[in-house]
N, C-alpha and C positions, 0 to 999 in steps of 0.2 A: 609636810608637802605644801608644795609653793600652791596659793589658790590663785586664778584667775584678777581675780580682786587685786592679790599683791604685785601680782608682772604688770597687770595694767600700768600700774603709778609710774615705771619705766616705759616699758613700751608699746604696751595697748593689748586686750585680750586678740582685736582681727590680725595685729603685727604678726603675733606669736600663733595663728590659725595659719597666715601665711607666708612662713620662712624667714619673719621681721621685714618684711614687706606689706605697702597697705592694700587693703582690699580690693582685688581688680576693677576694672572698670567696664567690665564684662563677665556673661554668666559663663564662664568655662564649660560645665555639665550641660546647659542650654543650649550651647552653641554645638556642644558635640550631637546631642540630640538633632539638633536639626542639620547637622553635616552630616550624619549616620542615614536619614530619611533619603536626603539627594542624592548620596553616592551608596547606598543600599543594595541598588542592584549591580551596578558597577564592580562594587568592593567584593561580590562572588565569584567565584571560579566556576561554578553551574553556567554564570549569567555570558560567563564569556564564551566557552564554550558552543552557545546557542550561534554565536556569530564572531569566530574568532580571527580578528582584523589586527593591523598595527595599530587604529585607534581605540578597539575594544583593548586592548594592552595595556595601553595607554594612559586612558581613563581609569582600569582598576589602579595601577602603580599610583597614579596620582590620589585618587582615594583613600587606597591603605597608608600613604606616606602625610597626605596631611590629617588626616586622624590621628595615627601615632604623634606627629609634631606638636598637636595641641593635649594629648597626652604628657607628654614629655615635658612641656610648659609647665602641665600642673602639677606634675611630680616634681621638678627643678624648685617650683616655688613654696613647695612643701619643704623641703631639704636647706634650701640655701639665700642667702640675701646676699650674693655678692654679686653688682650690677653684671664685673665684665662676662660672667660665666653664663647670667642670663641673657646679656646683650650676644652673647656667640651662639645661644639655643635660641632666640629668638629669630636669629638672622636667619637662619635654617626654616623656622617656621613661616615665616616672611616669603622666602622662595617656594615653598610648598601652597602659600594660599595662592601666592602670583600663578603657580602654572596650574592650582586648582580654577583659577580664575577663567582662564583660557580654556578649560577641558566642558564647561557649562552653558548652557545656553538661557535658564532664565535670568531673568533680570531678578528677581527677588532672590535668589541667589547668588549672584552677582554682587547684590548690595549684603548682603549675610557677611560675605567673607570680605570684602571691602571695609563693613563695620569692626571686624573681630580684627584685621590688620591695624587698623588704625587704633584700638584697645590695646593691644600687646607695642605699638609703636608708643603708643601714650603712657599706660601703665607701667611698663620699665623702667620707666626714668624717672620715677620716684621712690623708688628704694629707701630703705633708711640706711644708709651707710654707717649709722653707731652702734649695727648690732653684730655680735656677733658669732659663728660659730666654731665648734669643732674645725680644724686643722683639715681633718681627713675627708668632711663631706665635700667642700670645696675643690678637692684634688680628686675624687673621683666625679666629681661631676662635669671639671674639665679634663679630667681623660673622659669621659663620657662625648662631652660635646667634639672633643677632634676624632674618636671612632668612629661616632653618627657620619659626620662630613667625610670621613675616608668610606664607611659604606654607603653613603648614597653614590658618590663616584660612580661604580658600576650600574645604577639604576640611569641615570641623567642619559650614560653613554649608549646604555640599549636602548634608552626612548627614543635613539636617534636612527636606531638600523628599523629593518623590516623584523617581520616575525619569524623571518627562516635565520634571519641572522642574530639575534635577542628574543628564544624562544619563552612563550610564558611560563612554562616549566622550571627555566633560570629565573623568569622576574620575581618569582614568590620565591625561590630558592635567596635572591638579593634581599629580596624584604622581610624577610625571618631574620636576617644576618641583620639588617638596620636597625629592625627591633632590637634585637640581641644587644649591638653596640651600646643601648640605650641603657642598658640594664650592670647594678653593681656588680655583679655574677663578670658580663662581658670586659666591664673596666677595667677590673681585678687581673683579668686574663691577659687583658694588654699588656697590663705592666708589668704581671709575671715573665711576658714573653718580652719586655724591654728592657727587662733587670738580668734575665737567663742572658742577654744577648751581650750584654755590657761586661756580665759579671766573664764570662769569655774571653772578651777582648782582654779586661785585667788578666786572666788567667796569663795571656801568651805574653804580655807583658813579666809578670810576676816570674812568668817560665823562664826571661831570658837573664833576669838579675838572681837567680838564683846561685849556689856557689857552683858554676860549670866554667870550663877555661873557655877563653876566646875561641880556639879549635870548636869546644862542644856547641855553643851558643852559633859559630858558622853551619855547622854539621845540620841543626833543627832548623836552620834557615833554607837551606839548601833542601831540607826534604818538604816543607813547607811549598817554596818555589818550583819544584818537580809536584806535588799535589795539585798545584793551580796551572800548571801546562798539560794536566790529562786529557784528553777527547774523547769523544764517544767511540771511538776507534781501541780507545785504551781500558776499557771497561772491563774486560776481564781479566787484562792487568791487576787492576785493582782491586777484585774481587779477591783475586789468587791471595795480593799481599793482604785482606783483611783477614783471608782465613786463617794465613802463616801465623799472624799476631795473638789470635785467640780464636782457636779451632770450635771454638762453644757459640761464637757470634758469626749470625746469616749474614752475608754480603746486603747490603740494600739493592733493590732493583734498577735504581735509577743513578749515573756518573753522578747529580748532584751529592744524592746523599751518599754515596761511597766513599765521595769526598771528603764528606762531612767525618765519616767515620774514619780514613787515615788520618784527619787532621787531627781528632780524637787523642789517636794513638802519640801523636806530636806532640801534642801539648802534655800528654802526660807522662811524655821521657823527661825528667829532671835528672837522672844521673847517668853518665856515660856509659852504664852498662845497657841502660834503659833505651836511650840515642842509637847505639850501636846493634842492638836487637831491631830496631825500625828499620834503620838501614841497609842490612840485611835482609831484610822481608820484601824490601822494595827491588832491591838488586836480585832478589830471586824469584822475583815476580816478573821480572823485567823493565819497571819503571826506570827510566834514566833520570840519574840525578846531576845536577849542573856542577861542574870543574870550579 
């Protein structure tokens, strides 16, 4: 077992504790405690319903986002020494701190927020660039940073609207999504979804390169074009085609979902016989095919 003393000869024990970065110039745990006191009332659902206003909703959102951001920075520091990743995560924290500074009236609280912002900006610039981690961790953190930015958009947009336009219940849901985006599970799910999309795209390419005649390839392209031309008025026809292709499958309720079902059959038609079967189902259902 490698002791802290042995590792310290190369990196230093403090560096190991903070993910290859120097010890922060600010006490994250202490700051969390102080911020929790500031936003304790604003950060409770019960408190909001005592006086449900646009300002109360926004104060609740800002409080939660701020605390989530600081905890996320703490989390990232323990995982990676990649400056670019920490810069990205810190950028969102800075935005949250700036929003928080506009939502509180206490001069002492504003000073605290400013001090934290300065500490984040300064300490993240002195990360040890020579400390290496497994590539999976930086990849996951990079995905989390991207997903958190995506999840932050609905909150920022919603805060600009009235309480009727952006309900408090929706804000709570969006906050949960924002938190989930900063987890390994959320990052892995996002990666899996992106991989699935890419796989389907490559399947479409591979399908056109299988041992089919030019006529077969043209037929598949025509089926795909027919699916793209379907409108809401064609929903029943699309459902009929799905049932004809596989009676055991229940057609989806929405047009987009039914289109995806039909495209799945087209994608899977890799022989002339299967292409002919899909074509018959389309024609029997009344779906027009391009000439």
